[in-house]
C-alpha positions in Angstrom: 13.5 12.3 9.4 9.6 12.0 9.2 8.8 9.0 10.6 5.8 7.0 8.6 3.9 4.0 9.7 2.5 1.7 7.2 0.4 -1.3 7.7 -0.5 -1.9 4.1 -3.8 -0.4 4.3 -5.4 2.2 2.0 -5.5 4.7 4.3 -1.8 4.4 5.6 -0.9 4.6 1.9 -2.7 8.2 1.0 -1.0 9.5 4.4 2.3 9.0 2.4 1.0 12.4 -0.4 1.1 14.7 3.2 4.1 13.2 4.5 6.3 13.4 1.1 5.1 16.9 0.5 5.9 18.1 4.4 9.6 16.2 3.9 9.6 18.4 0.6 9.1 21.5 2.5 11.4 20.8 5.0 14.3 19.4 2.8 14.2 16.3 4.7 14.0 12.2 4.1 11.0 9.8 5.2 11.6 6.4 6.8 8.9 4.0 6.0 7.8 1.9 9.1 6.1 -1.6 9.0 5.8 -3.1 12.2 5.4 -6.7 12.4 3.8 -8.9 16.1 6.8 -10.7 17.8 6.0 -14.3 17.8 5.2 -14.9 21.5 4.6 -18.8 20.9 1.2 -18.3 21.5 0.1 -19.6 17.7 3.1 -21.4 17.9 2.7 -23.8 14.7 4.7 -27.3 15.1 7.5 -27.5 12.5 7.9 -23.7 11.7 11.2 -22.5 13.0 11.6 -19.4 14.7 14.3 -18.0 12.2 11.6 -18.7 9.1 8.6 -17.1 10.8 10.8 -14.0 11.5 12.1 -13.9 7.8 8.4 -14.5 6.6 7.2 -11.8 8.3 9.9 -9.4 7.5 9.6 -10.1 3.8 5.5 -9.3 4.5 6.6 -6.2 5.8 9.0 -5.3 3.5 6.7 -6.0 0.6 4.0 -3.7 2.3 6.7 -0.9 2.4 7.8 -1.1 -1.6 4.3 -1.1 -2.3 4.1 2.2 -0.4 7.2 3.6 -1.7 6.4 2.6 -5.2 3.5 5.3 -4.9 5.8 8.0 -4.1 7.4 10.5 -6.9 9.6 13.3 -6.6 13.0 12.8 -5.1 12.5 12.6 -1.2 14.8 10.2 -0.2 13.1 7.3 0.9 14.1 4.3 3.6 12.2 1.5 4.7 12.3 -0.4 8.0 10.8 -3.4 9.5 10.3 -3.8 13.2 9.1 -6.3 15.3 6.6 -5.6 18.9 3.9 -3.4 19.4 3.0 -1.0 16.7 2.9 2.4 19.1 5.9 1.3 21.3 7.9 0.4 18.1 7.3 3.6 16.0 7.9 5.8 19.3 11.1 3.8 19.7 12.2 4.2 16.5 11.3 8.1 16.8 13.4 8.3 19.1 16.5 6.7 18.0 16.5 8.6 14.9 15.9 11.8 16.6 12.9 12.2 14.1 11.7 15.5 13.4 7.8 14.0 13.4 5.6 11.0 12.8 2.9 11.4 10.2 -0.4 8.5 10.5 -3.2 7.8 9.6 -6.2 7.8 12.5 -7.2 4.8 11.5 -5.7 1.7 9.3 -7.8 -1.1 7.6 -4.8 -3.9 8.3 -5.6 -7.0 10.2 -6.6 -5.4 12.9 -9.8 -6.2 15.3 -12.3 -3.2 14.6 -12.6 -3.0 18.3 -8.9 -1.4 18.7 -8.8 0.6 15.5 -7.2 3.6 16.3 -5.6 2.3 19.1 -2.2 2.7 17.5 -2.3 6.5 16.7 -4.0 6.9 20.3 -0.3 5.0 21.8 1.8 6.7 19.6 0.3 9.9 20.4 1.0 9.6 23.8 4.4 7.7 23.7 6.2 10.1 20.8 9.0 12.0 21.7 8.5 14.4 18.5 5.4 15.9 17.3 2.8 13.9 15.5 0.6 14.9 13.0 -2.8 12.6 12.5 -4.0 12.3 9.2 -7.8 11.7 9.6 -10.1 9.3 7.9 -12.3 10.5 5.6 -15.9 10.4 6.0 
């Protein structure tokens, strides 16, 4: 299994082409993963139930994954999963739980991330991963 983090940015979707070719070569499947932040109460909104918040975030994440999966062609099996927490930790935890062959991801996303921390997810994954990580550099 090859894990491909998807944040909905154009960059994360571009990485899919490389990951798909790799999956075809090694005759394995792709797991597209989207990580949503946990509701720690910091930005708590009155009258919003935690279950509703979680459901909304999960639906948002699944939509990003469906959009990415629709761009894939061919016979590579694809599954999708939304997790909650810190992206680098959740991505590497999923890799460990699944016994993943590798993780393929972009060096920087363009999702809802403050520019000062762009690239921190790939950096964290490199240091926490139980398997090889392929980083696809941003086009200059």
